[in-house]
C-alpha positions, 0 to 999 in steps of 0.5 A: 500500499505504500507503493500505491501511496507513493505512485499516486501521491495521495494518502492511503487508509487501509481498512481496520479488518483485513477480511473486508473482501470476505465480509463483503462476499458474506453479507452480499450472500446473506442479502441474497438468501434473504437473511437481512435486507441490504439496509440491515447489511450496512450496519454489518459492513460499516466496521469500526474505522480505518487501520493503517494509514500510508502517506507519500514518502518518495520523490515523484522523480524517482517514482515516475522513473520506476513507473516508466521502467515498469511500463516498458516491461509491460509492453515487452510482455504484451509484445510476446503474444 
């Protein structure tokens, strides 16, 4: 997540629970099965706040250079078809 923060130049906040994807899938299944309404499900997924926060730490010139290298690698792989 630190890399995302550095590349985007934005602060990234991670959910407090590491299982948010599984929770979302379970809640969607419960709503689909009629165990609770969508409105009731909102209380389940609201959670108790955010976890770690990642603040940009690297120089944008350095990040842009690494991004350019990554793009060259992607273009190389795409060209291997």
